[in-house]
C-alpha positions as CSV (number, residue, x, y, z in Angstrom):
1,M,18.5,-13.5,-8.3
2,T,18.1,-16.5,-10.6
3,A,19.1,-16.8,-14.3
4,A,16.8,-15.6,-16.7
5,I,15.3,-17.9,-19.5
6,F,14.4,-16.0,-22.4
7,E,13.7,-18.7,-24.6
8,T,13.5,-22.8,-24.7
9,N,14.2,-25.0,-27.6
10,L,12.8,-28.6,-27.1
11,T,11.3,-30.9,-29.7
12,G,8.1,-30.3,-31.5
13,L,7.7,-26.4,-31.1
14,I,4.4,-25.1,-32.6
15,H,4.2,-21.6,-31.3
16,R,6.6,-19.1,-29.9
17,G,4.4,-16.2,-28.4
18,K,5.3,-13.1,-26.2
19,V,6.0,-15.0,-23.1
20,R,5.1,-18.7,-23.9
21,D,6.8,-21.6,-26.0
22,T,4.2,-24.3,-26.7
23,Y,5.3,-27.9,-27.7
24,D,3.0,-30.4,-29.4
25,I,3.6,-33.7,-27.1
26,G,0.9,-35.9,-28.7
27,G,-2.2,-37.4,-27.6
28,G,-4.1,-34.0,-27.6
29,L,-1.8,-32.5,-25.2
30,L,0.5,-29.6,-25.3
31,L,3.5,-28.5,-23.2
32,M,3.5,-24.6,-22.3
33,V,6.5,-23.3,-20.9
34,A,6.8,-19.8,-19.5
35,S,9.8,-17.9,-20.3
36,D,11.1,-14.8,-18.7
37,R,10.3,-12.5,-22.0
38,I,8.4,-9.5,-20.7
39,S,6.3,-7.4,-23.5
40,A,4.7,-4.0,-22.8
41,F,2.5,-2.1,-25.4
42,D,2.4,-5.6,-27.6
43,V,5.8,-5.8,-28.0
44,V,8.4,-8.0,-26.8
45,L,11.2,-6.3,-24.9
46,P,14.9,-7.7,-25.4
47,T,15.6,-7.9,-21.8
48,P,14.0,-10.7,-19.5
49,V,13.0,-10.4,-16.2
50,P,14.5,-13.3,-14.1
51,G,11.8,-15.7,-12.3
52,K,8.7,-14.1,-14.2
53,G,7.9,-17.2,-16.1
54,A,7.7,-19.5,-12.8
55,V,5.5,-16.7,-11.2
56,L,3.4,-16.9,-14.5
57,A,3.1,-20.6,-14.6
58,Q,2.7,-21.6,-10.8
59,M,-0.1,-18.6,-10.4
60,S,-2.0,-19.8,-13.5
61,A,-2.2,-23.1,-11.8
62,F,-3.3,-21.8,-8.8
63,W,-6.2,-20.2,-10.2
64,F,-7.1,-22.9,-12.6
65,N,-7.5,-25.1,-9.9
66,L,-9.4,-22.4,-7.5
67,T,-11.8,-21.6,-10.4
68,R,-12.1,-25.2,-11.6
69,P,-15.7,-25.1,-9.8
70,V,-17.0,-22.2,-11.9
71,I,-15.7,-23.7,-15.3
72,K,-13.4,-26.2,-16.6
73,N,-10.1,-25.1,-17.6
74,H,-7.0,-26.9,-19.9
75,L,-4.7,-27.6,-17.0
76,V,-3.8,-31.3,-16.6
77,G,-0.6,-30.8,-14.2
78,M,2.5,-28.7,-13.8
79,G,5.6,-29.8,-15.2
80,D,6.9,-31.0,-11.7
81,D,3.4,-32.5,-10.5
82,H,4.5,-36.3,-11.3
83,A,1.2,-37.7,-9.8
84,A,-0.9,-35.3,-12.1
85,L,1.2,-36.3,-14.9
86,A,1.2,-40.0,-14.2
87,G,-0.8,-40.9,-17.1
88,V,0.9,-39.0,-19.5
89,A,3.4,-40.4,-21.9
90,R,6.8,-38.9,-21.8
91,T,7.5,-37.9,-25.1
92,G,8.7,-35.1,-27.3
93,A,9.6,-31.8,-25.3
94,L,8.0,-33.5,-21.9
95,A,11.0,-36.2,-21.9
96,E,13.3,-33.3,-22.5
97,L,12.2,-31.3,-19.7
98,K,14.8,-30.4,-17.2
99,P,14.1,-29.7,-13.6
100,E,15.0,-25.7,-14.0
101,L,12.1,-25.7,-16.5
102,E,9.5,-28.0,-14.6
103,K,8.4,-25.3,-12.2
104,R,7.7,-23.1,-15.4
105,A,5.8,-25.5,-17.2
106,M,2.1,-26.8,-17.8
107,V,0.9,-29.8,-19.9
108,V,-2.6,-28.9,-21.0
109,R,-5.1,-30.2,-23.3
110,K,-5.5,-28.8,-26.8
111,A,-8.5,-26.4,-27.2
112,R,-10.1,-24.7,-30.2
113,R,-9.4,-21.1,-29.0
114,V,-12.0,-18.3,-29.3
115,D,-10.6,-15.5,-30.9
116,M,-11.4,-12.8,-28.4
117,E,-9.9,-11.2,-25.5
118,C,-12.4,-11.6,-22.4
119,V,-11.6,-8.4,-20.1
120,V,-13.5,-7.7,-16.9
121,R,-12.7,-4.6,-15.1
122,A,-14.2,-3.7,-11.2
123,Y,-12.4,-0.5,-11.2
124,L,-11.6,2.6,-13.6
125,A,-7.8,2.1,-14.5
126,G,-5.2,1.9,-17.3
127,S,-6.8,2.2,-20.8
128,A,-10.2,2.2,-19.3
129,W,-9.7,5.2,-17.3
130,A,-7.9,6.8,-20.7
131,E,-11.1,6.1,-22.8
132,Y,-13.3,7.3,-19.9
133,R,-11.2,10.4,-19.3
134,Q,-11.3,11.2,-23.1
135,H,-14.9,10.4,-24.2
136,G,-16.9,9.0,-20.7
137,T,-17.2,5.9,-22.2
138,L,-15.8,2.3,-21.4
139,N,-15.6,0.1,-24.9
140,G,-18.0,2.6,-26.3
141,A,-21.0,2.5,-24.0
142,P,-21.4,5.4,-21.5
143,L,-20.8,5.7,-17.9
144,T,-21.8,7.5,-15.2
145,K,-20.2,11.3,-14.9
146,G,-17.7,12.5,-12.4
147,L,-15.9,9.0,-11.6
148,R,-12.1,9.2,-10.7
149,E,-9.1,7.4,-11.4
150,A,-9.3,4.0,-9.8
151,E,-12.8,4.6,-8.6
152,R,-14.9,1.1,-8.2
153,L,-17.2,0.8,-11.3
154,P,-20.8,0.5,-10.6
155,H,-20.9,-3.1,-11.7
156,L,-18.3,-5.8,-13.1
157,M,-18.2,-4.7,-16.6
158,F,-17.1,-7.2,-19.6
159,T,-15.1,-5.1,-21.9
160,P,-13.7,-7.7,-24.5
161,S,-10.9,-6.7,-27.4
162,T,-9.6,-8.3,-30.4
163,K,-6.9,-10.8,-30.3
164,A,-4.2,-9.6,-32.3
165,E,-1.4,-11.9,-33.4
166,A,0.8,-8.8,-34.3
167,G,0.0,-5.2,-33.0
168,H,-2.3,-3.9,-30.6
169,D,-5.7,-5.6,-29.2
170,M,-8.5,-3.1,-29.9
171,P,-11.5,-2.7,-27.6
172,L,-15.0,-4.1,-28.8
173,T,-18.6,-2.6,-28.4
174,R,-21.0,-5.1,-27.4
175,K,-22.4,-5.1,-31.0
176,E,-19.0,-5.7,-32.5
177,G,-18.1,-8.6,-29.8
178,E,-21.4,-10.3,-30.8
179,D,-20.7,-9.6,-34.4
180,L,-17.2,-11.4,-34.1
181,V,-18.3,-14.4,-32.1
182,G,-21.9,-14.6,-32.4
183,R,-24.8,-13.5,-29.8
184,D,-25.1,-16.6,-28.0
185,L,-21.2,-17.4,-27.7
186,Y,-20.6,-13.6,-26.6
187,A,-23.3,-14.2,-23.9
188,L,-21.7,-17.5,-22.5
189,L,-18.4,-15.9,-22.3
190,E,-19.4,-12.9,-20.6
191,R,-21.5,-14.8,-18.1
192,A,-18.3,-17.4,-17.5
193,S,-15.8,-14.1,-17.4
194,L,-17.9,-12.3,-14.8
195,D,-18.4,-15.6,-12.8
196,V,-14.3,-16.5,-12.7
197,F,-13.6,-12.8,-11.8
198,S,-15.9,-12.5,-8.9
199,A,-14.8,-15.9,-7.5
200,A,-11.2,-14.5,-8.0
201,H,-11.8,-11.1,-6.7
202,D,-13.5,-12.5,-3.4
203,H,-10.4,-14.6,-3.0
204,A,-8.2,-11.8,-3.6
205,R,-9.9,-9.6,-1.0
206,S,-9.8,-12.2,1.8
207,R,-5.9,-12.0,1.3
208,G,-5.8,-8.1,1.6
209,M,-5.5,-7.5,-2.5
210,I,-7.6,-6.0,-5.2
211,I,-8.2,-7.5,-8.7
212,A,-8.7,-4.3,-10.6
213,D,-9.1,-6.0,-13.9
214,T,-7.9,-9.0,-15.7
215,K,-8.1,-10.4,-19.2
216,M,-9.0,-14.3,-20.0
217,E,-8.8,-16.7,-22.7
218,F,-11.3,-19.2,-23.8
219,G,-11.5,-22.4,-25.8
220,F,-13.6,-25.3,-26.5
221,I,-12.5,-29.0,-25.4
222,D,-14.7,-31.6,-26.8
223,G,-17.6,-29.2,-27.3
224,E,-17.4,-27.7,-23.9
225,L,-16.3,-24.0,-22.9
226,A,-12.7,-24.0,-20.9
227,L,-10.5,-21.4,-19.5
228,I,-7.3,-21.7,-21.2
229,D,-3.9,-19.9,-21.8
230,E,-2.9,-18.3,-18.6
231,I,-5.2,-16.8,-16.0
232,L,-5.1,-14.0,-13.2
233,T,-1.4,-13.2,-13.5
234,P,0.8,-9.9,-13.2
235,D,1.1,-10.3,-17.2
236,S,-2.9,-10.2,-17.4
237,S,-4.5,-8.2,-14.6
238,R,-4.0,-5.2,-12.3
239,F,-3.4,-6.1,-8.8
240,W,-3.4,-3.5,-5.8
241,D,-2.6,-3.9,-2.1
242,E,-6.5,-2.6,-1.0
243,N,-4.4,-0.3,1.7
244,D,-3.1,1.4,-1.1
245,W,-6.3,2.0,-2.8
246,K,-7.8,5.3,-3.0
247,P,-10.2,6.7,-5.8
248,G,-8.8,9.8,-7.3
249,S,-5.0,8.3,-7.4
250,S,-3.3,5.5,-9.2
251,P,-2.2,2.7,-6.7
252,H,1.0,1.1,-6.9
253,A,0.3,-2.0,-9.1
254,Y,1.6,-5.5,-8.7
255,D,2.4,-6.1,-12.1
256,K,4.5,-4.5,-14.9
257,Q,3.7,-1.1,-14.3
258,F,7.5,-0.2,-13.4
259,V,8.4,-1.3,-16.9
260,R,5.5,0.6,-18.6
261,N,6.3,3.8,-17.0
262,W,10.0,3.5,-17.5
263,L,9.2,3.0,-21.2
264,I,6.9,6.0,-21.6
265,Q,9.6,8.4,-19.6
266,S,12.2,7.0,-22.2
267,G,10.2,8.4,-25.3
268,W,10.0,5.1,-27.0
269,N,7.3,5.3,-29.7
270,K,5.7,1.8,-28.7
271,E,7.0,0.3,-32.0
272,P,9.3,-2.4,-32.4
273,P,12.6,-2.4,-31.7
274,A,11.8,-1.7,-27.9
275,P,15.0,-0.6,-25.7
276,A,16.6,-2.5,-23.3
277,L,15.3,-2.4,-19.6
278,P,17.8,-1.0,-16.9
279,S,19.0,-3.4,-14.2
280,D,16.9,-1.4,-11.3
281,I,13.7,-1.8,-13.2
282,I,14.0,-5.3,-14.0
283,Q,14.7,-6.0,-10.2
284,R,11.9,-4.1,-9.2
285,T,9.2,-5.9,-11.7
286,S,10.7,-9.1,-10.7
287,E,10.3,-8.5,-6.9
288,R,6.5,-7.0,-7.7
289,Y,5.6,-10.4,-9.7
290,V,6.8,-12.7,-6.6
291,Q,5.1,-10.4,-4.0
292,A,1.9,-10.7,-6.1
293,Y,2.3,-14.7,-6.3
294,E,3.0,-14.7,-2.7
295,R,0.3,-12.3,-1.4
296,L,-2.3,-13.9,-3.3
297,T,-1.4,-17.5,-2.9
298,G,-0.1,-17.5,0.6
299,R,2.6,-19.8,-1.0
300,T,6.5,-19.3,-1.5
301,L,7.4,-19.3,-4.7
302,M,9.3,-22.3,-6.0
303,L,12.1,-21.5,-8.7
């Protein structure tokens, strides 16, 4: 197992998020470095997962390139893609980027972020299943009666949430979402999210995988809507092997479900500080992330 990177400390740090350290490198560009930090229930855990950041960065780059015909995105190039970065000045954090960080780093264009998490669901799982089981609704909208856990929804559903800097994201009804960002932008985000998900879902099925749900972020670059942050990673999505899927059961997910399950069983109250993870949970989570990357991309992970 590769050594874990919990945080980076380069020149020009402007934001340290739950997972990514972001640096301003000038020229309207940012350097985003994905650490091995892992969060659950919106709390950063004290124990990193080795290799996780490399999975997130390389997987995002794969999906950004695959969905580029659908909508533009903020990716200029990976830290080790010297051809893509040929025209980028090697200043600040980019000049300090060491080889062990290059494969977990992305140079991206600055964007004016839309403060709404854009969630698309194709199957009834996770918090969506919990809401449906209790209220028969999804983001406040009534659903067909008698659906089972992991059941495929009648159609793709756009179920956005707030984007909280601290604490928990909260699901938004359509009206709440329109009030938050405006009716026209809401419709634009919905269409873009569904189109990106559809393209990704078709690719995943060709690889024997199911994308049950995912969340995306958008921003404006030069006045045009674009995908930003990360996209379709095990941190932001629920992936299943199509052979494991059976309505009425909970398929093994290629994400951090091992972590969530252990934390729930530990009795943790989902408020900081979070407990340290045992080594076997770290190992299994790391393996699942790598498997997700390699199954969906057809590539070997480069660390």
